[in-house]
Structures are given as C-alpha cells and as structure tokens.
C-alpha positions in Angstrom: 122.3 201.5 22.1 121.8 200.2 25.7 124.5 200.3 28.3 124.4 196.5 28.4 125.3 196.1 24.8 127.9 198.9 24.9 129.6 197.2 27.9 129.8 193.9 26.0 131.2 195.5 22.9 133.9 197.3 24.9 135.0 194.1 26.5 135.0 192.3 23.1 137.4 194.8 21.9 139.6 194.5 25.0 139.6 190.6 25.0 140.8 190.2 21.5 142.0 186.9 20.1 145.3 185.9 21.8 147.3 186.0 18.6 146.5 189.7 18.2 148.2 190.6 21.5 151.8 191.4 22.3 152.7 189.1 25.1 155.1 191.6 26.8 152.4 194.3 26.7 149.9 191.9 28.3 152.4 191.2 31.1 153.0 194.9 31.7 149.3 195.6 31.8 148.7 192.6 34.1 151.2 193.9 36.6 149.1 197.1 36.9 145.9 195.1 37.1 147.3 193.0 40.0 148.2 196.2 42.0 144.7 197.6 41.3 142.8 194.5 42.4 144.9 194.1 45.5 144.5 197.8 46.5 140.8 197.6 45.8 140.3 194.5 47.9 142.3 196.0 50.7 140.0 199.1 50.9 136.7 197.4 50.2 136.9 193.8 51.6 137.2 193.4 55.4 138.6 189.9 54.9 141.6 191.1 52.8 142.2 194.1 54.9 142.5 192.0 58.0 144.5 189.3 56.2 147.1 191.8 54.8 147.4 193.7 58.0 148.0 190.4 59.9 150.8 189.6 57.5 152.1 193.2 57.5 151.7 193.7 53.8 152.5 197.2 52.4 149.9 197.4 49.6 151.7 200.3 48.1 154.9 198.3 47.8 154.5 194.5 47.4 155.3 191.6 45.1 152.4 189.3 44.6 154.5 186.4 45.9 154.5 188.2 49.3 150.7 187.9 49.6 149.3 185.1 51.7 147.6 182.1 50.0 143.8 182.0 50.2 141.8 178.7 50.3 138.2 177.7 49.7 137.8 177.2 53.4 138.8 180.8 53.9 136.3 182.3 51.6 133.5 180.1 52.8 134.2 180.9 56.4 134.5 184.7 55.8 132.2 184.9 52.8 130.4 188.1 53.8 133.7 189.8 54.7 135.2 188.8 51.3 132.4 190.7 49.5 133.3 194.3 48.6 129.8 195.7 49.0 126.9 195.1 51.4 124.2 194.9 48.7 124.2 191.1 48.8 125.1 188.5 51.4 126.0 184.8 51.6 122.4 184.0 52.7 120.9 185.9 49.7 123.3 184.2 47.3 122.5 180.7 48.6 118.7 181.4 48.5 119.1 182.6 45.0 120.9 179.5 43.8 118.7 177.1 45.8 115.6 178.6 44.3 116.9 177.8 40.8 116.7 181.4 39.6 117.6 182.0 36.0 117.8 185.8 36.2 120.4 188.0 37.8 120.5 188.4 41.5 118.9 191.8 42.4 118.9 192.5 38.7 122.6 192.9 38.3 124.7 190.1 39.8 125.5 186.9 38.1 126.1 183.8 40.3 128.2 180.9 39.2 128.1 177.7 41.3 130.5 174.8 41.6 129.2 171.3 41.4 130.4 170.3 44.8 132.0 167.0 43.8 134.9 167.8 46.2 132.3 167.9 49.0 131.7 171.6 49.2 129.7 173.8 46.9 130.8 177.4 46.3 128.7 180.2 44.9 130.7 183.1 43.3 128.9 186.4 42.4 130.1 188.6 39.5 129.0 192.2 39.0 128.0 193.6 35.6 131.5 194.5 34.5 132.7 191.0 35.5 129.9 189.4 33.5 131.0 191.5 30.5 134.5 190.0 30.7 133.0 186.4 31.1 130.9 187.1 28.0 133.9 188.3 26.0 136.0 185.3 27.0 133.2 183.0 26.1 132.7 184.5 22.7 136.3 184.9 21.6 138.3 182.2 23.4 136.2 179.3 24.7 135.2 177.7 21.4 131.6 178.0 22.5 130.4 180.8 20.2 131.3 181.8 16.7 130.9 185.6 16.5 128.5 186.9 13.9 126.5 183.7 13.4 123.1 182.8 14.9 123.6 179.6 16.9 121.9 177.0 19.0 123.9 175.9 22.0 123.0 172.9 24.2 124.5 173.0 27.7 124.7 169.5 29.4 125.4 169.9 33.1 124.1 169.8 36.6 121.3 171.7 38.2 123.7 174.5 39.0 124.1 175.2 35.3 120.5 176.5 35.1 121.7 179.5 37.1 125.1 179.7 35.3 123.6 179.8 31.8 120.9 182.1 33.0 123.5 184.6 34.2 125.0 184.6 30.7 121.6 184.9 28.8 120.3 187.7 30.9 123.5 189.8 30.5 122.8 190.8 26.9 125.4 189.2 24.6 123.4 186.1 23.9 119.9 187.6 23.8 119.5 187.7 20.0 122.4 185.8 18.6 122.2 182.5 20.5 119.4 180.2 21.5 120.3 178.2 24.6 118.9 174.8 25.7 120.0 173.6 29.2 119.8 169.9 29.8 120.4 168.9 33.5 121.9 165.5 33.9 119.4 164.3 36.5 117.3 163.4 33.4 117.9 160.1 31.7 120.3 159.5 28.9 117.4 158.6 26.6 115.7 162.0 27.3 119.0 163.8 26.7 119.4 162.1 23.3 115.7 162.8 22.4 116.0 166.5 23.4 119.2 167.0 21.5 117.7 165.4 18.4 114.8 167.8 18.6 116.9 170.9 19.4 119.6 170.2 16.8 122.3 172.3 18.4 125.1 173.8 16.4 127.3 173.6 19.5 127.3 171.3 22.5 129.0 172.2 25.8 129.4 169.5 28.4 131.8 167.7 30.7 134.4 165.7 28.8 133.0 162.3 29.7 129.5 163.4 28.5 130.9 164.4 25.1 132.5 161.0 24.9 129.2 159.3 25.7 127.4 161.4 23.1 130.1 160.4 20.5 129.3 156.7 21.2 125.6 157.4 20.7 126.3 159.3 17.5 128.3 156.3 16.1 125.4 154.0 17.1 122.9 156.2 15.2 120.8 157.1 18.2 122.0 160.7 18.3 121.1 162.5 15.1 122.3 166.0 16.1 125.1 167.3 14.0 127.0 170.0 16.0 129.9 171.7 14.3 131.5 172.8 17.6 132.1 171.0 20.8 133.3 172.5 24.1 134.3 170.4 27.1 136.0 170.5 30.5 135.6 169.5 34.1 137.1 166.0 33.8 140.2 164.5 32.1 139.9 163.8 28.4 142.1 160.9 27.2 143.6 160.7 23.7 141.4 157.6 23.1 138.3 159.7 24.0 139.4 162.4 21.6 139.7 159.9 18.7 136.2 158.6 19.4 134.8 162.1 19.4 136.5 163.0 16.1 135.3 159.8 14.5 131.7 160.6 15.6 131.5 164.3 14.9 134.3 165.0 12.5 135.9 167.6 14.8 138.0 167.8 17.9 136.4 169.4 21.0 137.7 172.7 22.4 138.9 172.0 25.9 138.6 174.5 28.7 140.1 174.7 32.2 138.5 176.7 34.9 136.2 176.7 37.9 133.2 178.6 39.2 135.7 180.6 41.4 137.6 181.7 38.2 135.8 181.0 35.0 137.7 180.0 31.8 141.3 180.2 33.2 142.6 178.5 30.1 141.1 177.5 26.8 142.0 175.5 23.7 143.0 177.0 20.3 142.5 175.6 16.8 145.8 173.7 17.0 144.5 171.6 19.9 147.9 171.1 21.6 147.1 172.6 25.0 144.9 175.2 26.7 146.3 178.8 26.6 146.1 180.6 30.0 144.1 183.8 29.6 147.0 185.8 31.0 145.2 189.2 30.5 142.4 188.1 32.9 144.2 185.8 35.4 147.6 185.5 37.0 148.4 181.8 37.5 151.2 180.5 39.6 152.3 176.8 39.6 153.5 175.4 42.9 155.8 172.6 44.2 155.3 170.6 47.4 156.4 173.5 49.5 154.1 176.1 47.8 157.0 177.6 45.9 157.0 178.6 42.2 157.6 175.8 39.7 159.1 176.0 36.2 157.5 174.8 33.0 157.2 171.2 31.9 157.1 170.0 35.5 154.1 168.6 37.3 152.8 171.0 39.9 151.3 170.1 43.3 148.8 172.9 43.0 148.2 176.3 41.5 147.3 179.8 42.7 144.9 181.9 40.6 144.4 185.7 40.9 141.2 186.8 39.2 141.9 190.3 37.7 138.3 191.3 36.9 135.9 190.1 39.6 135.9 193.1 42.0 132.7 192.2 44.0 134.3 188.9 45.2 138.1 189.2 44.9 140.1 186.0 44.7 143.8 186.8 45.1 146.3 183.9 45.2 143.4 181.5 45.5 144.6 177.9 45.7 143.4 175.0 43.6 144.9 171.5 44.3 145.0 170.6 40.6 148.2 169.0 39.5 149.1 170.6 36.1 152.0 170.7 33.6 152.4 173.9 31.7 154.7 175.0 28.8 156.0 178.3 27.6 156.8 179.5 24.1 154.9 180.6 21.0 152.1 178.3 19.7 151.5 177.6 16.1 148.3 179.6 16.4 150.4 182.7 17.0 149.9 183.1 20.7 152.7 183.3 23.3 150.3 182.8 26.2 151.5 179.9 28.4 149.7 176.6 27.8 148.4 174.0 30.1 149.4 170.8 28.5 148.4 168.3 31.1 145.8 168.3 33.9 146.5 165.3 36.2 143.7 166.2 38.7 143.8 167.0 42.3 146.0 165.5 45.0 143.0 163.7 46.6 142.0 162.3 43.2 144.6 159.6 43.4 144.0 156.0 44.4 146.5 154.8 47.0 147.7 151.2 47.2 150.6 149.6 49.1 153.0 147.0 47.9 153.9 143.9 50.0 156.9 145.9 51.4 154.5 148.7 52.6 155.6 151.1 49.9 152.9 153.7 48.9 151.8 153.9 45.3 149.7 156.8 44.0 147.8 155.8 40.9 145.9 158.3 38.8 142.3 157.2 37.9 143.1 157.7 34.2 145.3 154.6 34.3 142.2 152.6 35.1 139.9 154.5 32.8 142.2 154.1 29.7 142.0 150.3 30.2 138.3 150.0 31.0 137.2 152.3 28.1 138.9 150.0 25.6 136.3 147.3 26.5 133.5 147.8 23.9 130.7 146.4 26.1 131.3 149.0 28.9 128.7 151.8 28.8 129.5 153.6 32.0 131.8 152.9 35.0 132.7 154.1 38.4 135.8 153.2 40.5 135.6 153.3 44.3 138.2 152.7 46.9 136.3 152.4 50.2 139.1 150.7 52.1 142.9 150.7 51.8 143.2 147.3 50.3 140.5 146.9 47.7 138.7 148.3 44.7 134.9 148.4 43.9 133.9 148.9 40.2 130.4 149.9 39.2 129.6 149.0 35.7 126.7 149.7 33.3 126.9 147.3 30.4 125.5 148.0 26.9 123.8 144.6 27.0 122.6 142.7 30.1 123.8 139.3 28.8 127.4 140.6 28.6 127.8 140.9 32.4 129.3 137.5 33.2 132.1 137.7 30.6 132.6 141.4 31.4 133.4 140.7 35.0 136.2 138.3 34.1 137.6 140.7 31.5 137.7 143.8 33.8 139.1 141.8 36.7 141.9 140.4 34.6 142.8 143.8 33.1 142.9 145.7 36.4 144.6 142.8 38.3 147.3 142.6 35.6 147.9 146.3 35.8 148.1 146.4 39.6 150.4 143.3 39.7 152.8 145.1 37.3 152.5 148.4 39.2 152.5 147.5 42.9 153.7 143.9 42.7 150.6 142.2 44.0 146.9 141.8 43.3 144.1 143.5 45.4 140.5 142.3 46.0 138.2 143.6 43.2 134.4 143.7 43.6 132.3 144.4 40.5 128.6 145.6 40.7 126.3 146.0 37.8 123.6 148.6 37.2 121.2 149.5 34.4 122.3 153.1 34.7 124.8 154.7 37.1 123.4 157.3 39.4 124.6 160.9 38.9 125.5 163.2 41.7 122.3 164.9 42.8 123.9 168.4 43.0 126.2 168.7 40.1 124.5 166.2 37.7 127.9 164.7 37.0 128.7 161.1 36.7 131.4 160.9 39.3 133.7 158.2 37.8 136.3 158.0 40.5 135.8 158.0 44.3 139.1 157.8 46.2 139.6 157.0 49.9 139.7 160.7 50.7 136.3 161.3 49.1 134.6 158.1 50.2 133.1 159.6 53.4 131.4 162.3 51.4 130.1 160.1 48.6 129.1 156.9 50.4 125.5 158.0 51.1 125.1 159.4 47.5 125.8 156.3 45.4 123.9 153.2 44.5 122.7 151.0 47.5 121.4 148.2 45.3 122.8 146.2 42.4 121.7 143.4 40.2 124.8 141.2 40.1 128.1 140.9 42.1 131.4 139.4 41.2 134.3 139.2 43.7 137.8 138.0 43.1 
C-alpha cells in the first residue's frame, strides 16, 4: 500500500463524522493544536516570528486572543515570509496557477485559489499532510462524496477550479473511486447543460446561484441529469431557492462555508439546519465592531479563523469580513459542534442609501434578490450601485418579448421596497442582455456590485445592452 493511500486512510480515521466525537475532547485537543501551530509558525515563518516579536508575544505562555490579527493584505505583502520553507515562492505559485496546471506544484504541493471577486486573488499552498486533511473533510463532512461508492462528480466553477480539483484528484483519494468533470463558467449555459446531460453526474458541486439555475433548467426539462447529491457554497442561498432546488431534484443541497485560505470551515449535516464548524480543524472567533469576541445568536462584524493543519502557509487569527450568526448546543444529528446559521455576507457587500433626512441605511442584497427571483420571467440579474443615489439592474429575461412589462414590474417592486425602507424612491435604470457576463477570473456571475466594489468591477461588466428603461 502506497504512502499516499496510507496517509489518506489515517486522516479518514482522524476526521470521523462529527456525531462520533466528544465535543469536550475535541476542544482539549484543539488547544494543543493551537499551541503547536503557533510555535511551528514562530520558528519556521519569518513573518510570524517578526510579528510576534513586535507584539512581545511569549509563545510558551500565551492565549490565542493575545495574538495579533492577520489580514489578506498582510499575507499578500509578505507572502514569501509567511511560507515556512523555501522550496516554493510566490512567483512559482502564481506561475503554476496562471499556467492552469492540474497536477501538484513540484509534485507535492496543492494550490487552492480564490476567485478574486473582492478585487484580489489569493493562492494558498497546502503540503501533502494538509491535502490529506482536505480530502478527509471532503469525504466525510462536505456532502460531496459518499464513501464506498463509485461516483461521478461535476464541479461547476471558475477557471481557478481546474487547479483546485486537480489538487484533489492527484492526491490519491479520488483516483479510483471518483470520476471528476470540471465545467468552467466561461462556457455558455447551453454547453453546461449539454455536458451535464452527457456526463450524468451523481453529484454536482457549484456556487449556490448555479445550483438554483440548474434547478430551473431541470424543471423546464432541458437538464436531464439526475444527481442524488448537491453541494453548494460561495453565495447566499435563500429559502425560496432551496424550495426550487428540492422541487427540481428531490433533495436539499449540502451547504458549505469556507474559502481558499481555509477550506471547508463549516459544513451542513443531514438535518439542514445550519453548517457545523469543523472545530477539530479550525478555531473560529466571532467579532463585534471593536474586534472583540461575540456571543452566539448575534450578528458578527467579522470572524477570525486559525487553520490548524496547513503548516506550509500558516493562517493564525486570519480575518474575514463575513457577517455571521452562529449557535451553540447539540444538533439533532448528534453533533455538538457550533453551527453557522446565517451568513449575511461581508461589510462591503451592503448597498448604502440615504433617507431624505440624510440617515444612512445599509441594505443587504438578499432583500432585493428575494423580490426579483419571485418574478418568473427573470433568468439572471445583477444589481449595481455605481453612485450614491441610484441603482442599475442588469436583467436577462427568459423571453425577449417580456422585457417591456418586466421593466415596469421590477421598477415597481424595488421602488415600493425602498420607499418603505428609506422613505423615498431612488432612480432605477434597467438594462437587458441575452446573457449576463461572468467574471473572467472566477467564472462567477457576480449578482451584486456595491459602491465599494464598483471601481474594481466597472471595467469587467457589460458595456453594451439591447434596451434601457429609466424611472
């Protein structure tokens, strides 16, 4: 038996299903893992050694809350100094990703890349042991793979997913059990449907809005694939979307929360009442507006994640701006791991409008999407706030002849909501497209572009349109 297979089996035994684990024993072991990763980072990463010395941290006697917060800007600025060995460099990692490699970097490092929808891409390397843990989490907790069965998995994602799925395939656990088809979203929707019909996947993994779009195609009869498992993440999933998916496929999707910096932070269970934090692989802290710890059932202003298994590129108290509500207590599935019950998005994901008395109102995009998605003739949409007092809505209609009536319907619905929320109407401009352009890097349809993101996206979205309606 090869070392690759042995390593995966060892991790499968360690990352057992959540309900099999004593929560208190997990917490005790996690405390030891935190100390190990901090000490390892201090002695092997120049970035962490300098950072902890600057803050006068005693690595032999510390509480994790004493450690300074690390941001994406920090790791991108000091990338090579964050790395704990000199076998690879930032330049080599970038070249590897940009070349679209589907193997392992230098034969032993997996690289997972973010889509860059926030404006900055980030490439995170994992060593062989780190990949074993990723594999174990994927098999036992993500809802992606059912152990012991031969499966056909379709990944719908951006160009970066070619590298991500390649890292998993080459690491051994999927070599014989799973056949993987990667469908980048720079191809047309018709081609996606055609390839899924040919491939006939048993599992589909995609961003949430993609699963919803596939459900619509399934109901219409165009999609003939019959997956028994669905995995989604990356974008908010409304209750309305979930019902459409269940109607189409007869099952609810397994939702996951994570990022390329820390894969599979939390994952759904069979109860589908929240995503359990993988407490044995991550330490997650929820923050208030002053970066202090926040209790459960309250909306955080950000989170800090400490990855306990990625030793080649340690991320300790790494900050995400996601606004999240979590809960404590035992789940019906048997697990006592904390659950993420709501992901509201990031602080810069909110639309900002002002009432007539100059009071600021932050509106989450889902307030608009829940209303627009109830209109049957809407195929795809994008909301853009390119100036403080206005809203641009890009629409792809199911039928071209529906555009005129659709303009009035959307304008009335959004105007009524804004009037009730901020006390006045705002100018709304509607533009129509046959198909909305996807982000060229991530392959995502970016449905919401707020003022804070407009500068980054303005050169990446549609420059022409077929019809315009302004009110």
